[in-house]
Backbone as JSON Lines, residues from 0, in Angstrom:
{"i":0,"aa":"M","n":[10.6,-1.73,-6.46],"ca":[9.46,-1.87,-7.0],"c":[8.51,-0.11,-6.97]}
{"i":1,"aa":"I","n":[8.58,0.36,-7.7],"ca":[7.67,1.45,-7.57],"c":[6.8,1.52,-7.9]}
{"i":2,"aa":"L","n":[5.08,1.82,-7.45],"ca":[3.9,1.82,-7.4],"c":[3.69,3.27,-7.36]}
{"i":3,"aa":"Q","n":[2.21,3.59,-7.93],"ca":[1.72,4.49,-8.27],"c":[0.1,4.35,-8.15]}
{"i":4,"aa":"I","n":[-0.24,5.08,-6.8],"ca":[-1.77,4.87,-6.08],"c":[-2.01,6.19,-6.29]}
{"i":5,"aa":"A","n":[-3.01,5.57,-6.28],"ca":[-4.26,7.45,-6.18],"c":[-4.27,7.14,-5.05]}
{"i":6,"aa":"L","n":[-4.81,8.48,-4.61],"ca":[-4.64,9.43,-3.15],"c":[-7.14,9.52,-3.06]}
{"i":7,"aa":"G","n":[-6.84,9.7,-2.24],"ca":[-8.12,10.36,-1.63],"c":[-8.09,11.61,-0.75]}
{"i":8,"aa":"N","n":[-9.32,11.97,-0.51],"ca":[-9.12,13.54,0.5],"c":[-8.38,13.0,1.67]}
{"i":9,"aa":"F","n":[-7.22,14.0,2.04],"ca":[-6.81,14.53,3.45],"c":[-8.16,15.6,3.64]}
{"i":10,"aa":"Y","n":[-8.68,15.84,5.27],"ca":[-9.18,16.23,5.77],"c":[-8.08,17.8,6.74]}
{"i":11,"aa":"S","n":[-6.74,17.72,6.79],"ca":[-6.07,18.51,7.21],"c":[-5.0,18.38,5.75]}
{"i":12,"aa":"R","n":[-4.41,19.22,6.82],"ca":[-2.62,19.55,6.47],"c":[-1.21,18.13,7.57]}
{"i":13,"aa":"G","n":[-2.58,17.42,8.56],"ca":[-2.11,16.84,9.64],"c":[-2.46,15.95,9.27]}
{"i":14,"aa":"D","n":[-3.56,15.45,9.2],"ca":[-3.85,14.34,7.95],"c":[-3.05,13.67,7.18]}
{"i":15,"aa":"E","n":[-2.67,14.3,6.32],"ca":[-1.96,14.5,5.47],"c":[-0.29,13.7,6.09]}
{"i":16,"aa":"R","n":[0.19,14.49,6.62],"ca":[1.61,14.27,6.52],"c":[1.5,12.63,7.45]}
{"i":17,"aa":"R","n":[0.57,12.76,8.76],"ca":[0.76,11.45,8.96],"c":[0.57,10.1,8.26]}
{"i":18,"aa":"L","n":[-0.27,9.96,6.93],"ca":[0.03,9.65,6.37],"c":[1.49,9.53,5.61]}
{"i":19,"aa":"F","n":[2.09,9.95,5.37],"ca":[3.44,9.87,5.48],"c":[4.2,10.15,6.01]}
{"i":20,"aa":"Q","n":[4.56,10.6,7.11],"ca":[5.05,9.69,8.51],"c":[4.46,7.93,8.53]}
{"i":21,"aa":"G","n":[3.75,7.22,8.47],"ca":[3.23,5.91,8.31],"c":[4.49,5.57,7.44]}
{"i":22,"aa":"L","n":[3.52,5.85,6.19],"ca":[4.7,5.4,5.02],"c":[6.24,5.59,5.34]}
{"i":23,"aa":"E","n":[6.51,6.51,5.61],"ca":[7.64,6.82,6.45],"c":[8.17,5.55,7.22]}
{"i":24,"aa":"E","n":[7.9,5.05,7.44],"ca":[8.16,4.56,8.95],"c":[8.2,2.98,9.13]}
{"i":25,"aa":"I","n":[7.9,2.28,7.42],"ca":[8.0,1.23,7.38],"c":[8.93,0.37,6.34]}
{"i":26,"aa":"I","n":[10.15,0.6,7.01],"ca":[11.19,-0.33,7.08],"c":[11.23,-0.49,5.29]}
{"i":27,"aa":"A","n":[10.35,-1.05,4.88],"ca":[10.35,-1.68,2.93],"c":[10.29,-0.49,2.55]}
{"i":28,"aa":"I","n":[10.55,0.81,2.57],"ca":[10.2,1.69,1.36],"c":[10.4,2.87,1.93]}
{"i":29,"aa":"R","n":[11.29,2.57,0.35],"ca":[12.9,3.7,0.08],"c":[13.0,5.06,-0.19]}
{"i":30,"aa":"S","n":[11.29,5.11,-0.32],"ca":[10.75,6.14,-0.58],"c":[9.27,6.78,-1.15]}
{"i":31,"aa":"V","n":[9.03,8.02,-0.48],"ca":[7.21,8.16,-0.84],"c":[7.78,9.61,-1.11]}
{"i":32,"aa":"R","n":[6.52,9.83,-2.84],"ca":[6.42,10.77,-3.71],"c":[5.31,11.07,-3.32]}
{"i":33,"aa":"G","n":[4.11,12.53,-3.45],"ca":[2.98,12.96,-3.89],"c":[3.33,13.13,-5.51]}
{"i":34,"aa":"V","n":[2.7,13.33,-6.27],"ca":[2.85,13.77,-7.63],"c":[1.18,14.17,-8.23]}
{"i":35,"aa":"G","n":[1.0,15.37,-7.89],"ca":[-0.65,15.87,-8.36],"c":[-1.47,14.8,-7.4]}
{"i":36,"aa":"R","n":[-2.51,14.05,-8.08],"ca":[-3.38,12.9,-7.08],"c":[-2.46,12.24,-6.41]}
{"i":37,"aa":"Y","n":[-1.74,11.16,-6.93],"ca":[-0.45,10.05,-6.97],"c":[0.51,9.95,-6.02]}
{"i":38,"aa":"L","n":[0.07,8.81,-5.5],"ca":[1.7,7.87,-4.42],"c":[2.58,7.29,-5.67]}
{"i":39,"aa":"L","n":[3.71,8.03,-5.33],"ca":[5.08,6.84,-5.86],"c":[5.37,6.57,-4.63]}
{"i":40,"aa":"I","n":[5.49,5.14,-4.06],"ca":[6.27,4.37,-3.41],"c":[6.92,3.46,-4.55]}
{"i":41,"aa":"D","n":[8.58,3.39,-3.41],"ca":[9.37,2.92,-3.76],"c":[9.68,2.15,-3.17]}
{"i":42,"aa":"I","n":[9.84,0.57,-2.85],"ca":[9.38,-0.51,-2.4],"c":[10.88,-0.76,-2.73]}
{"i":43,"aa":"G","n":[10.77,-1.51,-1.3],"ca":[12.58,-2.87,-1.89],"c":[11.71,-4.26,-0.72]}
{"i":44,"aa":"I","n":[11.64,-4.82,-2.69],"ca":[11.01,-6.28,-2.47],"c":[11.81,-6.96,-1.42]}
{"i":45,"aa":"S","n":[12.87,-7.07,-1.14],"ca":[13.55,-8.2,0.18],"c":[14.12,-7.85,0.93]}
{"i":46,"aa":"A","n":[13.31,-6.71,1.5],"ca":[13.25,-6.12,3.23],"c":[11.37,-6.29,3.1]}
{"i":47,"aa":"L","n":[11.33,-6.16,2.67],"ca":[9.49,-6.66,2.73],"c":[8.36,-8.05,2.7]}
{"i":48,"aa":"D","n":[8.63,-7.74,4.36],"ca":[8.49,-8.67,4.59],"c":[7.17,-9.02,5.37]}
{"i":49,"aa":"K","n":[6.37,-9.72,5.31],"ca":[4.81,-10.13,6.12],"c":[4.54,-8.47,7.34]}
{"i":50,"aa":"E","n":[5.32,-8.97,8.69],"ca":[4.88,-7.39,9.45],"c":[5.05,-6.49,8.34]}
{"i":51,"aa":"A","n":[5.76,-6.09,7.2],"ca":[6.22,-4.66,6.69],"c":[4.92,-4.7,6.36]}
{"i":52,"aa":"M","n":[4.33,-5.82,5.23],"ca":[3.04,-5.43,4.17],"c":[2.57,-5.46,4.79]}
{"i":53,"aa":"C","n":[1.28,-5.89,6.03],"ca":[0.43,-5.36,6.45],"c":[0.21,-4.7,7.58]}
{"i":54,"aa":"E","n":[1.09,-3.4,7.2],"ca":[1.8,-2.18,7.83],"c":[1.27,-1.82,6.66]}
{"i":55,"aa":"L","n":[1.64,-2.13,5.41],"ca":[0.97,-0.69,4.5],"c":[-0.06,-1.2,4.39]}
{"i":56,"aa":"L","n":[-0.44,-2.37,4.06],"ca":[-1.92,-2.55,4.12],"c":[-3.12,-1.64,5.03]}
{"i":57,"aa":"A","n":[-2.61,-1.75,6.2],"ca":[-3.42,-1.69,6.93],"c":[-3.38,0.39,7.41]}
{"i":58,"aa":"L","n":[-2.64,0.53,6.66],"ca":[-1.92,2.36,6.7],"c":[-2.54,2.43,5.06]}
{"i":59,"aa":"L","n":[-2.58,1.95,4.5],"ca":[-3.23,2.2,2.93],"c":[-5.25,1.79,3.48]}
{"i":60,"aa":"W","n":[-5.67,1.13,3.88],"ca":[-6.95,0.56,3.85],"c":[-7.5,1.58,4.91]}
{"i":61,"aa":"R","n":[-6.85,2.88,6.06],"ca":[-7.09,3.43,6.49],"c":[-6.93,4.47,5.86]}
{"i":62,"aa":"Y","n":[-7.3,4.73,5.32],"ca":[-7.3,6.23,4.15],"c":[-7.98,6.31,2.91]}
{"i":63,"aa":"E","n":[-8.22,5.2,3.26],"ca":[-9.44,4.21,1.75],"c":[-9.02,4.74,0.72]}
{"i":64,"aa":"I","n":[-7.45,4.61,0.45],"ca":[-6.57,4.14,-0.6],"c":[-6.23,3.47,-1.5]}
{"i":65,"aa":"P","n":[-6.82,2.56,-2.17],"ca":[-6.32,1.28,-3.33],"c":[-5.32,0.94,-2.62]}
{"i":66,"aa":"L","n":[-6.4,-0.35,-2.45],"ca":[-5.09,-1.7,-2.66],"c":[-4.6,-2.11,-4.05]}
{"i":67,"aa":"A","n":[-5.3,-2.14,-5.69],"ca":[-5.38,-2.91,-6.33],"c":[-3.84,-3.1,-7.25]}
{"i":68,"aa":"P","n":[-2.9,-1.89,-6.51],"ca":[-1.95,-1.39,-7.27],"c":[-0.94,-2.85,-6.31]}
{"i":69,"aa":"L","n":[-1.38,-3.36,-5.38],"ca":[-0.66,-4.17,-4.3],"c":[-0.68,-5.4,-4.91]}
{"i":70,"aa":"R","n":[-1.84,-5.39,-5.59],"ca":[-1.88,-7.05,-6.76],"c":[-1.07,-7.84,-7.37]}
{"i":71,"aa":"A","n":[0.02,-7.23,-7.41],"ca":[1.51,-7.0,-8.38],"c":[1.9,-8.68,-7.65]}
{"i":72,"aa":"L","n":[2.18,-7.97,-6.26],"ca":[2.41,-8.31,-4.54],"c":[2.31,-9.67,-4.92]}
{"i":73,"aa":"A","n":[0.54,-9.89,-4.83],"ca":[0.17,-11.1,-5.25],"c":[0.6,-12.85,-6.05]}
{"i":74,"aa":"E","n":[1.28,-12.09,-6.58],"ca":[2.39,-13.21,-7.82],"c":[3.82,-12.72,-6.7]}
{"i":75,"aa":"K","n":[3.89,-13.23,-6.1],"ca":[4.81,-13.48,-5.89],"c":[5.25,-14.18,-4.55]}
{"i":76,"aa":"K","n":[5.65,-15.48,-4.34],"ca":[5.51,-17.02,-3.59],"c":[5.12,-16.08,-2.06]}
{"i":77,"aa":"K","n":[6.43,-15.31,-1.92],"ca":[6.47,-14.48,-0.15],"c":[5.04,-14.3,0.12]}
{"i":78,"aa":"F","n":[4.04,-14.0,-1.13],"ca":[3.09,-13.11,-0.63],"c":[1.96,-13.25,-1.11]}
{"i":79,"aa":"D","n":[1.69,-14.57,-1.27],"ca":[0.98,-16.48,-2.1],"c":[-0.55,-15.72,-0.15]}
{"i":80,"aa":"W","n":[0.04,-15.67,0.7],"ca":[-1.4,-15.45,1.63],"c":[-1.95,-13.76,1.65]}
{"i":81,"aa":"L","n":[-1.59,-12.99,0.74],"ca":[-2.0,-11.62,0.03],"c":[-3.63,-12.03,-1.51]}
{"i":82,"aa":"N","n":[-3.58,-13.53,-1.23],"ca":[-4.14,-14.01,-2.09],"c":[-6.08,-14.55,-0.71]}
{"i":83,"aa":"D","n":[-5.57,-14.89,0.09],"ca":[-7.25,-15.02,1.31],"c":[-7.88,-14.81,0.25]}
{"i":84,"aa":"S","n":[-8.81,-15.13,0.45],"ca":[-10.29,-14.27,0.26],"c":[-10.71,-13.85,2.01]}
{"i":85,"aa":"Q","n":[-9.83,-14.23,2.6],"ca":[-11.08,-14.1,3.64],"c":[-10.45,-13.18,4.58]}
{"i":86,"aa":"G","n":[-8.37,-13.36,4.28],"ca":[-9.15,-11.27,4.47],"c":[-9.36,-9.94,4.0]}
{"i":87,"aa":"Y","n":[-9.82,-8.98,4.74],"ca":[-10.45,-8.11,4.74],"c":[-9.45,-7.08,3.63]}
{"i":88,"aa":"W","n":[-8.57,-6.89,3.11],"ca":[-7.67,-6.1,2.19],"c":[-8.07,-6.78,0.76]}
{"i":89,"aa":"H","n":[-8.76,-8.02,0.84],"ca":[-8.89,-8.92,0.18],"c":[-9.64,-8.86,-1.57]}
{"i":90,"aa":"S","n":[-11.29,-7.59,-1.85],"ca":[-11.72,-7.86,-2.28],"c":[-11.42,-6.17,-2.71]}
{"i":91,"aa":"A","n":[-10.61,-5.42,-1.4],"ca":[-10.3,-4.54,-2.14],"c":[-8.95,-4.53,-3.92]}
{"i":92,"aa":"M","n":[-8.32,-5.8,-2.61],"ca":[-7.03,-5.09,-3.76],"c":[-7.52,-6.4,-5.47]}
{"i":93,"aa":"F","n":[-8.25,-7.36,-5.24],"ca":[-9.21,-7.72,-6.48],"c":[-10.12,-7.29,-6.87]}
{"i":94,"aa":"K","n":[-10.95,-6.62,-7.13],"ca":[-11.84,-5.88,-7.26],"c":[-11.57,-6.53,-9.03]}
{"i":95,"aa":"N","n":[-12.46,-5.72,-9.95],"ca":[-12.27,-5.64,-11.03],"c":[-11.12,-6.16,-12.26]}
{"i":96,"aa":"Q","n":[-10.52,-7.43,-10.95],"ca":[-9.59,-8.28,-11.52],"c":[-11.9,-9.47,-12.75]}
{"i":97,"aa":"A","n":[-10.88,-9.38,-13.88],"ca":[-11.5,-10.64,-14.48],"c":[-11.6,-11.98,-14.26]}
């Protein structure tokens, strides 16, 4: 599964490097590319477990990167916990949903 996610601003080259390092440390992420102002993240769904998903959410949240592209994962049974309205990610992931 390839997600295209809009990037925010970085405060230094090291700040940008740390985001990419963090993404590359998540075992389920096959590759990450920056294309213009977007990230293309290739995720191996079979390797994406709850722990890896939590790491991805936390990293994107920390960098104020939109979570809405992850909404598609909430439709999968193994990630139905993403639909918990009490989760810190919920409003960011599901805002603008009709």
